[in-house]
Every structure is written in structure tokens, then in C-alpha cells.
All heavy atoms as TSV, in Angstrom:
chain	resi	resn	atom	element	x	y	z
A	1	MET	N	N	12.343	-0.409	4.653
A	1	MET	CA	C	12.903	-1.734	4.749
A	1	MET	C	C	14.320	-1.662	4.203
A	1	MET	O	O	14.537	-1.261	3.076
A	1	MET	CB	C	12.055	-2.702	3.946
A	1	MET	CG	C	12.632	-4.055	3.843
A	1	MET	SD	S	11.743	-5.469	4.490
A	1	MET	CE	C	10.433	-4.908	5.446
A	2	THR	N	N	15.274	-2.048	5.009
A	2	THR	CA	C	16.665	-1.915	4.602
A	2	THR	C	C	17.313	-3.232	4.210
A	2	THR	O	O	18.293	-3.227	3.482
A	2	THR	CB	C	17.489	-1.272	5.730
A	2	THR	OG1	O	17.357	-2.065	6.906
A	2	THR	CG2	C	17.019	0.136	5.996
A	3	SER	N	N	16.830	-4.365	4.678
A	3	SER	CA	C	17.473	-5.625	4.316
A	3	SER	C	C	17.106	-6.005	2.886
A	3	SER	O	O	15.989	-5.771	2.422
A	3	SER	CB	C	17.060	-6.741	5.273
A	3	SER	OG	O	15.745	-7.151	5.021
A	4	ARG	N	N	18.076	-6.571	2.210
A	4	ARG	CA	C	17.863	-6.931	0.803
A	4	ARG	C	C	16.784	-7.999	0.659
A	4	ARG	O	O	15.948	-7.934	-0.241
A	4	ARG	CB	C	19.173	-7.421	0.214
A	4	ARG	CG	C	19.036	-7.760	-1.228
A	4	ARG	CD	C	20.322	-8.156	-1.856
A	4	ARG	NE	N	20.017	-8.478	-3.245
A	4	ARG	CZ	C	20.896	-8.625	-4.169
A	4	ARG	NH1	N	22.157	-8.478	-3.879
A	4	ARG	NH2	N	20.543	-8.920	-5.387
A	5	THR	N	N	16.777	-8.979	1.554
A	5	THR	CA	C	15.777	-10.045	1.497
A	5	THR	C	C	14.373	-9.484	1.692
A	5	THR	O	O	13.433	-9.875	0.991
A	5	THR	CB	C	16.079	-11.108	2.567
A	5	THR	OG1	O	17.409	-11.570	2.406
A	5	THR	CG2	C	15.118	-12.267	2.468
A	6	GLY	N	N	14.225	-8.572	2.623
A	6	GLY	CA	C	12.927	-7.960	2.868
A	6	GLY	C	C	12.440	-7.152	1.682
A	6	GLY	O	O	11.255	-7.183	1.332
A	7	ARG	N	N	13.361	-6.437	1.054
A	7	ARG	CA	C	12.990	-5.643	-0.117
A	7	ARG	C	C	12.566	-6.540	-1.275
A	7	ARG	O	O	11.584	-6.258	-1.965
A	7	ARG	CB	C	14.153	-4.743	-0.520
A	7	ARG	CG	C	14.400	-3.639	0.494
A	7	ARG	CD	C	15.660	-2.896	0.199
A	7	ARG	NE	N	15.622	-2.378	-1.161
A	7	ARG	CZ	C	16.208	-1.276	-1.541
A	7	ARG	NH1	N	16.870	-0.559	-0.678
A	7	ARG	NH2	N	16.142	-0.868	-2.783
A	8	ILE	N	N	13.307	-7.631	-1.480
A	8	ILE	CA	C	12.949	-8.568	-2.550
A	8	ILE	C	C	11.585	-9.189	-2.269
A	8	ILE	O	O	10.766	-9.368	-3.178
A	8	ILE	CB	C	14.044	-9.636	-2.722
A	8	ILE	CG1	C	15.300	-8.997	-3.293
A	8	ILE	CG2	C	13.563	-10.785	-3.609
A	8	ILE	CD1	C	16.502	-9.901	-3.328
A	9	ALA	N	N	11.308	-9.509	-1.004
A	9	ALA	CA	C	10.011	-10.087	-0.636
A	9	ALA	C	C	8.881	-9.095	-0.905
A	9	ALA	O	O	7.813	-9.484	-1.409
A	9	ALA	CB	C	10.024	-10.505	0.831
A	10	LEU	N	N	9.098	-7.820	-0.578
A	10	LEU	CA	C	8.072	-6.803	-0.842
A	10	LEU	C	C	7.815	-6.664	-2.339
A	10	LEU	O	O	6.653	-6.619	-2.777
A	10	LEU	CB	C	8.502	-5.448	-0.275
A	10	LEU	CG	C	8.261	-5.192	1.195
A	10	LEU	CD1	C	8.825	-3.839	1.588
A	10	LEU	CD2	C	6.785	-5.261	1.526
A	11	ILE	N	N	8.872	-6.598	-3.117
A	11	ILE	CA	C	8.714	-6.432	-4.563
A	11	ILE	C	C	8.029	-7.650	-5.176
A	11	ILE	O	O	7.104	-7.509	-5.987
A	11	ILE	CB	C	10.082	-6.167	-5.228
A	11	ILE	CG1	C	10.630	-4.812	-4.769
A	11	ILE	CG2	C	9.974	-6.216	-6.747
A	11	ILE	CD1	C	12.077	-4.560	-5.152
A	12	THR	N	N	8.435	-8.845	-4.764
A	12	THR	CA	C	7.834	-10.069	-5.295
A	12	THR	C	C	6.350	-10.157	-4.935
A	12	THR	O	O	5.507	-10.454	-5.785
A	12	THR	CB	C	8.584	-11.306	-4.768
A	12	THR	OG1	O	9.967	-11.192	-5.112
A	12	THR	CG2	C	8.009	-12.581	-5.339
A	13	SER	N	N	6.038	-9.875	-3.682
A	13	SER	CA	C	4.631	-9.883	-3.252
A	13	SER	C	C	3.831	-8.841	-4.011
A	13	SER	O	O	2.675	-9.081	-4.407
A	13	SER	CB	C	4.533	-9.607	-1.760
A	13	SER	OG	O	5.222	-10.573	-1.024
A	14	GLY	N	N	4.419	-7.683	-4.231
A	14	GLY	CA	C	3.739	-6.621	-4.964
A	14	GLY	C	C	3.459	-6.993	-6.404
A	14	GLY	O	O	2.373	-6.716	-6.925
A	15	VAL	N	N	4.420	-7.621	-7.059
A	15	VAL	CA	C	4.227	-8.038	-8.452
A	15	VAL	C	C	3.126	-9.091	-8.547
A	15	VAL	O	O	2.252	-9.025	-9.428
A	15	VAL	CB	C	5.551	-8.552	-9.061
A	15	VAL	CG1	C	5.322	-9.238	-10.393
A	15	VAL	CG2	C	6.543	-7.409	-9.220
A	16	ILE	N	N	3.144	-10.046	-7.627
A	16	ILE	CA	C	2.101	-11.084	-7.625
A	16	ILE	C	C	0.724	-10.463	-7.392
A	16	ILE	O	O	-0.248	-10.783	-8.086
A	16	ILE	CB	C	2.416	-12.165	-6.578
A	16	ILE	CG1	C	3.643	-12.973	-7.012
A	16	ILE	CG2	C	1.212	-13.091	-6.355
A	16	ILE	CD1	C	4.196	-13.890	-5.951
A	17	ALA	N	N	0.632	-9.548	-6.430
A	17	ALA	CA	C	-0.647	-8.887	-6.155
A	17	ALA	C	C	-1.105	-8.049	-7.343
A	17	ALA	O	O	-2.298	-8.020	-7.669
A	17	ALA	CB	C	-0.530	-8.018	-4.902
A	18	LEU	N	N	-0.180	-7.378	-7.997
A	18	LEU	CA	C	-0.531	-6.564	-9.156
A	18	LEU	C	C	-1.065	-7.421	-10.299
A	18	LEU	O	O	-2.075	-7.083	-10.924
A	18	LEU	CB	C	0.687	-5.757	-9.606
A	18	LEU	CG	C	0.493	-4.807	-10.776
A	18	LEU	CD1	C	-0.570	-3.761	-10.468
A	18	LEU	CD2	C	1.809	-4.131	-11.123
A	19	ILE	N	N	-0.408	-8.543	-10.557
A	19	ILE	CA	C	-0.867	-9.441	-11.630
A	19	ILE	C	C	-2.235	-10.037	-11.289
A	19	ILE	O	O	-3.152	-10.034	-12.122
A	19	ILE	CB	C	0.169	-10.546	-11.892
A	19	ILE	CG1	C	1.431	-9.940	-12.510
A	19	ILE	CG2	C	-0.403	-11.640	-12.789
A	19	ILE	CD1	C	2.604	-10.884	-12.588
A	20	LEU	N	N	-2.374	-10.544	-10.057
A	20	LEU	CA	C	-3.665	-11.114	-9.643
A	20	LEU	C	C	-4.778	-10.071	-9.712
A	20	LEU	O	O	-5.872	-10.345	-10.212
A	20	LEU	CB	C	-3.570	-11.636	-8.213
A	20	LEU	CG	C	-3.290	-13.103	-8.044
A	20	LEU	CD1	C	-3.108	-13.439	-6.572
A	20	LEU	CD2	C	-4.372	-13.936	-8.637
A	21	GLY	N	N	-4.500	-8.881	-9.193
A	21	GLY	CA	C	-5.496	-7.813	-9.227
A	21	GLY	C	C	-5.875	-7.436	-10.643
A	21	GLY	O	O	-7.048	-7.188	-10.942
A	22	GLY	N	N	-4.889	-7.424	-11.535
A	22	GLY	CA	C	-5.182	-7.108	-12.934
A	22	GLY	C	C	-6.056	-8.153	-13.596
A	22	GLY	O	O	-6.984	-7.829	-14.337
A	23	VAL	N	N	-5.773	-9.423	-13.305
A	23	VAL	CA	C	-6.594	-10.503	-13.871
A	23	VAL	C	C	-8.017	-10.426	-13.323
A	23	VAL	O	O	-8.993	-10.522	-14.069
A	23	VAL	CB	C	-5.955	-11.881	-13.589
A	23	VAL	CG1	C	-6.916	-13.011	-13.907
A	23	VAL	CG2	C	-4.669	-12.040	-14.382
A	24	TRP	N	N	-8.135	-10.243	-12.012
A	24	TRP	CA	C	-9.474	-10.177	-11.411
A	24	TRP	C	C	-10.246	-8.964	-11.912
A	24	TRP	O	O	-11.445	-9.062	-12.182
A	24	TRP	CB	C	-9.384	-10.158	-9.890
A	24	TRP	CG	C	-8.936	-11.465	-9.326
A	24	TRP	CD1	C	-8.791	-12.650	-9.980
A	24	TRP	CD2	C	-8.549	-11.717	-7.972
A	24	TRP	NE1	N	-8.344	-13.615	-9.115
A	24	TRP	CE2	C	-8.191	-13.078	-7.887
A	24	TRP	CE3	C	-8.469	-10.928	-6.835
A	24	TRP	CZ2	C	-7.766	-13.659	-6.699
A	24	TRP	CZ3	C	-8.044	-11.512	-5.655
A	24	TRP	CH2	C	-7.698	-12.861	-5.587
A	25	ALA	N	N	-9.575	-7.832	-12.051
A	25	ALA	CA	C	-10.255	-6.643	-12.580
A	25	ALA	C	C	-10.660	-6.878	-14.032
A	25	ALA	O	O	-11.755	-6.478	-14.453
A	25	ALA	CB	C	-9.359	-5.418	-12.455
A	26	GLY	N	N	-9.790	-7.523	-14.806
A	26	GLY	CA	C	-10.130	-7.829	-16.195
A	26	GLY	C	C	-11.327	-8.755	-16.312
A	26	GLY	O	O	-12.183	-8.586	-17.178
A	27	GLN	N	N	-11.402	-9.727	-15.418
A	27	GLN	CA	C	-12.576	-10.604	-15.416
A	27	GLN	C	C	-13.822	-9.843	-14.986
A	27	GLN	O	O	-14.901	-10.042	-15.540
A	27	GLN	CB	C	-12.335	-11.798	-14.505
A	27	GLN	CG	C	-11.346	-12.772	-15.085
A	27	GLN	CD	C	-11.054	-13.929	-14.162
A	27	GLN	OE1	O	-11.077	-13.796	-12.944
A	27	GLN	NE2	N	-10.755	-15.071	-14.738
A	28	GLY	N	N	-13.669	-8.978	-14.009
A	28	GLY	CA	C	-14.817	-8.188	-13.561
A	28	GLY	C	C	-15.325	-7.242	-14.629
A	28	GLY	O	O	-16.517	-6.933	-14.687
A	29	MET	N	N	-14.415	-6.768	-15.501
A	29	MET	CA	C	-14.813	-5.870	-16.593
A	29	MET	C	C	-15.247	-6.634	-17.837
A	29	MET	O	O	-15.476	-6.043	-18.885
A	29	MET	CB	C	-13.648	-4.941	-16.966
A	29	MET	CG	C	-13.390	-3.870	-15.957
A	29	MET	SD	S	-12.182	-2.653	-16.504
A	29	MET	CE	C	-10.691	-3.610	-16.592
A	30	ASN	N	N	-15.312	-7.973	-17.734
A	30	ASN	CA	C	-15.740	-8.834	-18.835
A	30	ASN	C	C	-14.739	-8.836	-19.989
A	30	ASN	O	O	-15.105	-9.070	-21.133
A	30	ASN	CB	C	-17.132	-8.439	-19.328
A	30	ASN	CG	C	-17.892	-9.606	-19.904
A	30	ASN	OD1	O	-17.514	-10.753	-19.718
A	30	ASN	ND2	N	-18.957	-9.306	-20.629
A	31	LEU	N	N	-13.458	-8.556	-19.692
A	31	LEU	CA	C	-12.421	-8.595	-20.714
A	31	LEU	C	C	-11.791	-9.978	-20.828
A	31	LEU	O	O	-11.238	-10.320	-21.871
A	31	LEU	CB	C	-11.322	-7.572	-20.388
A	31	LEU	CG	C	-11.745	-6.106	-20.366
A	31	LEU	CD1	C	-10.591	-5.234	-19.909
A	31	LEU	CD2	C	-12.228	-5.687	-21.732
A	32	ILE	N	N	-11.855	-10.752	-19.730
A	32	ILE	CA	C	-11.298	-12.101	-19.709
A	32	ILE	C	C	-12.456	-13.057	-19.431
A	32	ILE	O	O	-12.886	-13.204	-18.296
A	32	ILE	CB	C	-10.201	-12.233	-18.631
A	32	ILE	CG1	C	-9.118	-11.178	-18.833
A	32	ILE	CG2	C	-9.609	-13.635	-18.645
A	32	ILE	CD1	C	-8.102	-11.119	-17.719
A	33	PRO	N	N	-12.984	-13.699	-20.460
A	33	PRO	CA	C	-14.152	-14.574	-20.267
A	33	PRO	C	C	-13.772	-15.950	-19.727
A	33	PRO	O	O	-12.605	-16.312	-19.663
A	33	PRO	CB	C	-14.723	-14.685	-21.675
A	33	PRO	CG	C	-13.550	-14.510	-22.572
A	33	PRO	CD	C	-12.620	-13.568	-21.862
A	34	GLY	N	N	-14.798	-16.703	-19.333
A	34	GLY	CA	C	-14.610	-18.095	-18.973
A	34	GLY	C	C	-14.499	-18.359	-17.494
A	34	GLY	O	O	-13.921	-19.357	-17.096
A	35	SER	N	N	-15.052	-17.500	-16.672
A	35	SER	CA	C	-14.963	-17.686	-15.227
A	35	SER	C	C	-16.270	-17.240	-14.580
A	35	SER	O	O	-17.049	-16.495	-15.168
A	35	SER	CB	C	-13.798	-16.855	-14.682
A	35	SER	OG	O	-13.822	-16.845	-13.277
A	36	VAL	N	N	-16.459	-17.694	-13.360
A	36	VAL	CA	C	-17.621	-17.251	-12.593
A	36	VAL	C	C	-17.517	-15.757	-12.301
A	36	VAL	O	O	-18.517	-15.069	-12.142
A	36	VAL	CB	C	-17.711	-18.052	-11.269
A	36	VAL	CG1	C	-18.876	-17.597	-10.424
A	36	VAL	CG2	C	-17.794	-19.529	-11.554
A	37	MET	N	N	-16.287	-15.242	-12.259
A	37	MET	CA	C	-16.059	-13.833	-11.938
A	37	MET	C	C	-16.308	-12.915	-13.131
A	37	MET	O	O	-16.379	-11.705	-12.973
A	37	MET	CB	C	-14.615	-13.637	-11.449
A	37	MET	CG	C	-14.290	-14.418	-10.198
A	37	MET	SD	S	-12.664	-14.075	-9.541
A	37	MET	CE	C	-11.601	-14.822	-10.731
A	38	THR	N	N	-16.444	-13.462	-14.318
A	38	THR	CA	C	-16.599	-12.664	-15.527
A	38	THR	C	C	-17.861	-11.809	-15.456
A	38	THR	O	O	-18.956	-12.311	-15.228
A	38	THR	CB	C	-16.653	-13.570	-16.772
A	38	THR	OG1	O	-15.456	-14.343	-16.813
A	38	THR	CG2	C	-16.773	-12.759	-18.036
A	39	GLY	N	N	-17.672	-10.520	-15.634
A	39	GLY	CA	C	-18.788	-9.582	-15.660
A	39	GLY	C	C	-19.300	-9.168	-14.299
A	39	GLY	O	O	-20.285	-8.446	-14.211
A	40	SER	N	N	-18.656	-9.568	-13.227
A	40	SER	CA	C	-19.108	-9.227	-11.876
A	40	SER	C	C	-18.373	-7.984	-11.375
A	40	SER	O	O	-17.144	-7.968	-11.298
A	40	SER	CB	C	-18.844	-10.398	-10.923
A	40	SER	OG	O	-19.130	-10.026	-9.597
A	41	ARG	N	N	-19.136	-6.959	-11.046
A	41	ARG	CA	C	-18.524	-5.715	-10.556
A	41	ARG	C	C	-17.765	-5.919	-9.260
A	41	ARG	O	O	-16.793	-5.226	-8.994
A	41	ARG	CB	C	-19.589	-4.650	-10.341
A	41	ARG	CG	C	-20.009	-3.989	-11.594
A	41	ARG	CD	C	-20.860	-2.794	-11.269
A	41	ARG	NE	N	-21.032	-2.004	-12.466
A	41	ARG	CZ	C	-21.650	-0.872	-12.488
A	41	ARG	NH1	N	-22.163	-0.378	-11.386
A	41	ARG	NH2	N	-21.760	-0.206	-13.611
A	42	MET	N	N	-18.212	-6.858	-8.444
A	42	MET	CA	C	-17.527	-7.120	-7.186
A	42	MET	C	C	-16.067	-7.478	-7.447
A	42	MET	O	O	-15.159	-6.967	-6.785
A	42	MET	CB	C	-18.217	-8.248	-6.424
A	42	MET	CG	C	-17.538	-8.590	-5.111
A	42	MET	SD	S	-18.295	-9.977	-4.256
A	42	MET	CE	C	-17.681	-11.343	-5.215
A	43	TRP	N	N	-15.802	-8.325	-8.453
A	43	TRP	CA	C	-14.434	-8.732	-8.757
A	43	TRP	C	C	-13.642	-7.615	-9.408
A	43	TRP	O	O	-12.415	-7.560	-9.277
A	43	TRP	CB	C	-14.424	-9.998	-9.598
A	43	TRP	CG	C	-14.820	-11.160	-8.763
A	43	TRP	CD1	C	-16.013	-11.816	-8.790
A	43	TRP	CD2	C	-14.059	-11.745	-7.707
A	43	TRP	NE1	N	-16.026	-12.786	-7.826
A	43	TRP	CE2	C	-14.835	-12.772	-7.142
A	43	TRP	CE3	C	-12.793	-11.512	-7.174
A	43	TRP	CZ2	C	-14.390	-13.557	-6.085
A	43	TRP	CZ3	C	-12.344	-12.292	-6.133
A	43	TRP	CH2	C	-13.148	-13.305	-5.597
A	44	LEU	N	N	-14.327	-6.714	-10.089
A	44	LEU	CA	C	-13.650	-5.539	-10.621
A	44	LEU	C	C	-13.071	-4.716	-9.477
A	44	LEU	O	O	-11.891	-4.350	-9.488
A	44	LEU	CB	C	-14.618	-4.693	-11.452
A	44	LEU	CG	C	-14.137	-3.298	-11.839
A	44	LEU	CD1	C	-12.911	-3.377	-12.727
A	44	LEU	CD2	C	-15.255	-2.532	-12.514
A	45	PHE	N	N	-13.889	-4.443	-8.454
A	45	PHE	CA	C	-13.429	-3.618	-7.337
A	45	PHE	C	C	-12.391	-4.350	-6.485
A	45	PHE	O	O	-11.399	-3.748	-6.056
A	45	PHE	CB	C	-14.613	-3.161	-6.489
A	45	PHE	CG	C	-15.518	-2.208	-7.230
A	45	PHE	CD1	C	-16.856	-2.511	-7.409
A	45	PHE	CD2	C	-15.028	-1.046	-7.776
A	45	PHE	CE1	C	-17.694	-1.652	-8.099
A	45	PHE	CE2	C	-15.845	-0.179	-8.476
A	45	PHE	CZ	C	-17.173	-0.481	-8.638
A	46	ILE	N	N	-12.590	-5.637	-6.257
A	46	ILE	CA	C	-11.597	-6.406	-5.496
A	46	ILE	C	C	-10.265	-6.409	-6.251
A	46	ILE	O	O	-9.198	-6.207	-5.660
A	46	ILE	CB	C	-12.092	-7.844	-5.239
A	46	ILE	CG1	C	-13.259	-7.829	-4.247
A	46	ILE	CG2	C	-10.953	-8.718	-4.719
A	46	ILE	CD1	C	-13.932	-9.171	-4.069
A	47	GLY	N	N	-10.314	-6.605	-7.557
A	47	GLY	CA	C	-9.102	-6.604	-8.367
A	47	GLY	C	C	-8.376	-5.273	-8.344
A	47	GLY	O	O	-7.146	-5.222	-8.240
A	48	LEU	N	N	-9.136	-4.190	-8.412
A	48	LEU	CA	C	-8.520	-2.867	-8.360
A	48	LEU	C	C	-7.838	-2.618	-7.012
A	48	LEU	O	O	-6.724	-2.081	-6.959
A	48	LEU	CB	C	-9.562	-1.780	-8.638
A	48	LEU	CG	C	-10.070	-1.707	-10.075
A	48	LEU	CD1	C	-11.186	-0.668	-10.187
A	48	LEU	CD2	C	-8.941	-1.397	-11.034
A	49	ILE	N	N	-8.488	-3.030	-5.938
A	49	ILE	CA	C	-7.904	-2.844	-4.606
A	49	ILE	C	C	-6.626	-3.662	-4.463
A	49	ILE	O	O	-5.596	-3.159	-3.986
A	49	ILE	CB	C	-8.928	-3.204	-3.513
A	49	ILE	CG1	C	-10.050	-2.170	-3.495
A	49	ILE	CG2	C	-8.258	-3.299	-2.143
A	49	ILE	CD1	C	-11.243	-2.565	-2.662
A	50	ILE	N	N	-6.652	-4.917	-4.904
A	50	ILE	CA	C	-5.469	-5.779	-4.817
A	50	ILE	C	C	-4.343	-5.217	-5.689
A	50	ILE	O	O	-3.166	-5.229	-5.294
A	50	ILE	CB	C	-5.812	-7.226	-5.215
A	50	ILE	CG1	C	-6.837	-7.823	-4.247
A	50	ILE	CG2	C	-4.560	-8.092	-5.281
A	50	ILE	CD1	C	-6.358	-7.945	-2.827
A	51	ALA	N	N	-4.663	-4.708	-6.858
A	51	ALA	CA	C	-3.644	-4.125	-7.740
A	51	ALA	C	C	-3.018	-2.883	-7.105
A	51	ALA	O	O	-1.795	-2.693	-7.184
A	51	ALA	CB	C	-4.258	-3.783	-9.096
A	52	ILE	N	N	-3.821	-2.055	-6.458
A	52	ILE	CA	C	-3.293	-0.865	-5.780
A	52	ILE	C	C	-2.376	-1.267	-4.632
A	52	ILE	O	O	-1.305	-0.681	-4.442
A	52	ILE	CB	C	-4.450	0.044	-5.307
A	52	ILE	CG1	C	-5.137	0.674	-6.514
A	52	ILE	CG2	C	-3.957	1.109	-4.340
A	52	ILE	CD1	C	-6.439	1.367	-6.207
A	53	VAL	N	N	-2.779	-2.282	-3.872
A	53	VAL	CA	C	-1.922	-2.786	-2.792
A	53	VAL	C	C	-0.601	-3.294	-3.378
A	53	VAL	O	O	0.477	-3.055	-2.818
A	53	VAL	CB	C	-2.643	-3.887	-1.983
A	53	VAL	CG1	C	-1.681	-4.610	-1.055
A	53	VAL	CG2	C	-3.798	-3.293	-1.193
A	54	GLY	N	N	-0.666	-3.973	-4.512
A	54	GLY	CA	C	0.540	-4.458	-5.167
A	54	GLY	C	C	1.473	-3.328	-5.568
A	54	GLY	O	O	2.693	-3.406	-5.372
A	55	ILE	N	N	0.912	-2.257	-6.104
A	55	ILE	CA	C	1.726	-1.096	-6.485
A	55	ILE	C	C	2.392	-0.487	-5.263
A	55	ILE	O	O	3.580	-0.130	-5.293
A	55	ILE	CB	C	0.866	-0.066	-7.239
A	55	ILE	CG1	C	0.460	-0.626	-8.602
A	55	ILE	CG2	C	1.608	1.266	-7.395
A	55	ILE	CD1	C	-0.586	0.190	-9.320
A	56	ILE	N	N	1.647	-0.386	-4.170
A	56	ILE	CA	C	2.216	0.166	-2.937
A	56	ILE	C	C	3.366	-0.702	-2.429
A	56	ILE	O	O	4.422	-0.191	-2.030
A	56	ILE	CB	C	1.116	0.326	-1.866
A	56	ILE	CG1	C	0.139	1.418	-2.281
A	56	ILE	CG2	C	1.722	0.633	-0.491
A	56	ILE	CD1	C	-1.111	1.490	-1.434
A	57	LEU	N	N	3.197	-2.017	-2.460
A	57	LEU	CA	C	4.265	-2.921	-2.021
A	57	LEU	C	C	5.504	-2.792	-2.900
A	57	LEU	O	O	6.632	-2.794	-2.396
A	57	LEU	CB	C	3.770	-4.367	-2.022
A	57	LEU	CG	C	2.751	-4.744	-0.953
A	57	LEU	CD1	C	2.268	-6.165	-1.166
A	57	LEU	CD2	C	3.333	-4.574	0.435
A	58	ILE	N	N	5.308	-2.664	-4.200
A	58	ILE	CA	C	6.444	-2.499	-5.111
A	58	ILE	C	C	7.179	-1.200	-4.812
A	58	ILE	O	O	8.418	-1.177	-4.737
A	58	ILE	CB	C	5.975	-2.552	-6.581
A	58	ILE	CG1	C	5.483	-3.956	-6.927
A	58	ILE	CG2	C	7.091	-2.128	-7.529
A	58	ILE	CD1	C	4.761	-4.045	-8.257
A	59	VAL	N	N	6.445	-0.124	-4.633
A	59	VAL	CA	C	7.073	1.169	-4.333
A	59	VAL	C	C	7.840	1.104	-3.018
A	59	VAL	O	O	8.976	1.590	-2.929
A	59	VAL	CB	C	6.012	2.298	-4.304
A	59	VAL	CG1	C	6.583	3.582	-3.737
A	59	VAL	CG2	C	5.467	2.531	-5.707
A	60	LEU	N	N	7.252	0.487	-2.004
A	60	LEU	CA	C	7.952	0.356	-0.723
A	60	LEU	C	C	9.217	-0.486	-0.861
A	60	LEU	O	O	10.239	-0.198	-0.238
A	60	LEU	CB	C	7.028	-0.263	0.331
A	60	LEU	CG	C	5.899	0.617	0.841
A	60	LEU	CD1	C	5.003	-0.170	1.783
A	60	LEU	CD2	C	6.447	1.848	1.524
A	61	GLY	N	N	9.167	-1.518	-1.684
A	61	GLY	CA	C	10.330	-2.367	-1.885
A	61	GLY	C	C	11.433	-1.694	-2.677
A	61	GLY	O	O	12.608	-1.994	-2.498
A	62	LEU	N	N	11.057	-0.767	-3.564
A	62	LEU	CA	C	12.046	-0.096	-4.392
A	62	LEU	C	C	12.672	1.127	-3.731
A	62	LEU	O	O	13.688	1.628	-4.216
A	62	LEU	CB	C	11.414	0.321	-5.730
A	62	LEU	CG	C	11.044	-0.820	-6.666
A	62	LEU	CD1	C	10.337	-0.273	-7.894
A	62	LEU	CD2	C	12.270	-1.617	-7.066
A	63	ARG	N	N	12.045	1.610	-2.677
A	63	ARG	CA	C	12.599	2.792	-2.003
A	63	ARG	C	C	13.965	2.472	-1.422
A	63	ARG	O	O	14.194	1.434	-0.832
A	63	ARG	CB	C	11.674	3.245	-0.876
A	63	ARG	CG	C	10.422	3.905	-1.389
A	63	ARG	CD	C	9.544	4.353	-0.304
A	63	ARG	NE	N	10.262	5.162	0.660
A	63	ARG	CZ	C	9.717	5.695	1.738
A	63	ARG	NH1	N	8.463	5.499	1.990
A	63	ARG	NH2	N	10.428	6.418	2.560
A	64	ARG	N	N	14.860	3.385	-1.607
A	64	ARG	CA	C	16.211	3.198	-1.086
A	64	ARG	C	C	16.238	3.529	0.398
A	64	ARG	O	O	15.526	4.402	0.856
A	64	ARG	CB	C	17.189	4.079	-1.828
A	64	ARG	CG	C	17.276	3.727	-3.292
A	64	ARG	CD	C	18.418	4.471	-3.929
A	64	ARG	NE	N	18.468	4.187	-5.345
A	64	ARG	CZ	C	19.192	3.221	-5.860
A	64	ARG	NH1	N	19.924	2.482	-5.091
A	64	ARG	NH2	N	19.185	3.018	-7.155
A	65	PRO	N	N	17.089	2.821	1.143
A	65	PRO	CA	C	17.194	3.121	2.575
A	65	PRO	C	C	17.755	4.524	2.784
A	65	PRO	O	O	18.513	5.029	1.948
A	65	PRO	CB	C	18.157	2.063	3.101
A	65	PRO	CG	C	18.891	1.571	1.914
A	65	PRO	CD	C	17.976	1.756	0.736
A	66	GLY	N	N	17.368	5.134	3.897
A	66	GLY	CA	C	17.814	6.492	4.186
A	66	GLY	C	C	19.299	6.589	4.392
A	66	GLY	O	O	19.906	5.763	5.046
A	67	HIS	N	N	19.887	7.621	3.831
A	67	HIS	CA	C	21.327	7.846	3.979
A	67	HIS	C	C	21.595	8.941	4.995
A	67	HIS	O	O	22.738	9.272	5.266
A	67	HIS	CB	C	21.951	8.231	2.655
A	67	HIS	CG	C	21.898	7.143	1.637
A	67	HIS	ND1	N	22.655	6.018	1.710
A	67	HIS	CD2	C	21.112	6.992	0.529
A	67	HIS	CE1	C	22.401	5.236	0.693
A	67	HIS	NE2	N	21.448	5.807	-0.045
A	68	GLY	N	N	20.553	9.534	5.565
A	68	GLY	CA	C	20.718	10.665	6.455
A	68	GLY	C	C	20.841	10.292	7.911
A	68	GLY	O	O	20.552	11.091	8.786
A	69	ARG	N	N	21.254	9.095	8.215
A	69	ARG	CA	C	21.392	8.668	9.609
A	69	ARG	C	C	22.590	9.348	10.243
A	69	ARG	O	O	23.668	9.401	9.663
A	69	ARG	CB	C	21.544	7.162	9.704
A	69	ARG	CG	C	20.324	6.422	9.245
A	69	ARG	CD	C	20.529	4.950	9.426
A	69	ARG	NE	N	19.366	4.232	8.921
A	69	ARG	CZ	C	19.310	2.934	8.851
A	69	ARG	NH1	N	20.312	2.196	9.224
A	69	ARG	NH2	N	18.228	2.352	8.380
A	70	ALA	N	N	22.372	9.832	11.430
A	70	ALA	CA	C	23.458	10.495	12.150
A	70	ALA	C	C	24.335	9.444	12.806
A	70	ALA	O	O	23.853	8.564	13.501
A	70	ALA	CB	C	22.888	11.451	13.190
A	71	SER	N	N	25.631	9.534	12.603
A	71	SER	CA	C	26.546	8.593	13.244
A	71	SER	C	C	27.069	9.194	14.528
A	71	SER	O	O	27.322	10.394	14.614
A	71	SER	CB	C	27.694	8.246	12.311
A	71	SER	OG	O	28.394	9.421	11.947
A	72	LYS	N	N	27.232	8.334	15.542
A	72	LYS	CA	C	27.672	8.824	16.851
A	72	LYS	C	C	29.119	8.543	17.071
A	72	LYS	O	O	29.711	7.655	16.622
A	72	LYS	CB	C	26.852	8.170	17.956
A	72	LYS	CG	C	25.425	8.636	17.903
A	72	LYS	CD	C	24.646	8.034	19.065
A	72	LYS	CE	C	23.219	8.532	19.031
A	72	LYS	NZ	N	22.442	8.019	20.107
């Protein structure tokens, strides 16, 4: 992704997904009490998957555009 707006959107989406995934995984691991999701393994796995997707989005957003383009 080379446009600045697109990169910012990827990074922002990734951060939101990472935070949400972390909260859901924490609830699934019974670290954050007070929810229906507390102690449920299903939410642990969903949270981990969402957090991994968030990390991937952040990495894609932070990658610099290629400088090796051939000019004609």
C-alpha cells in the first residue's frame, strides 16, 4: 500500500483489532472478569485470531513502498 491514507487506515484498523483481540483473549483466559465471555475458551481463540490479524495489518501498514521500480 503506497498511499498515506491507506497506510494510516491499515495501521489504525490493526491497532483496534489488536486491542479488541487482547481484551477478548484476556476475558477468555479469565483475566478480565465481569462478562459473559469470561472463562470461555471460544473467546480466547477468537481473541487470539483477531489479535494476530491486527498485527498483520499493522505490519502491512508500516511497510515502506518499494523503491526498486524501474523508470522508463
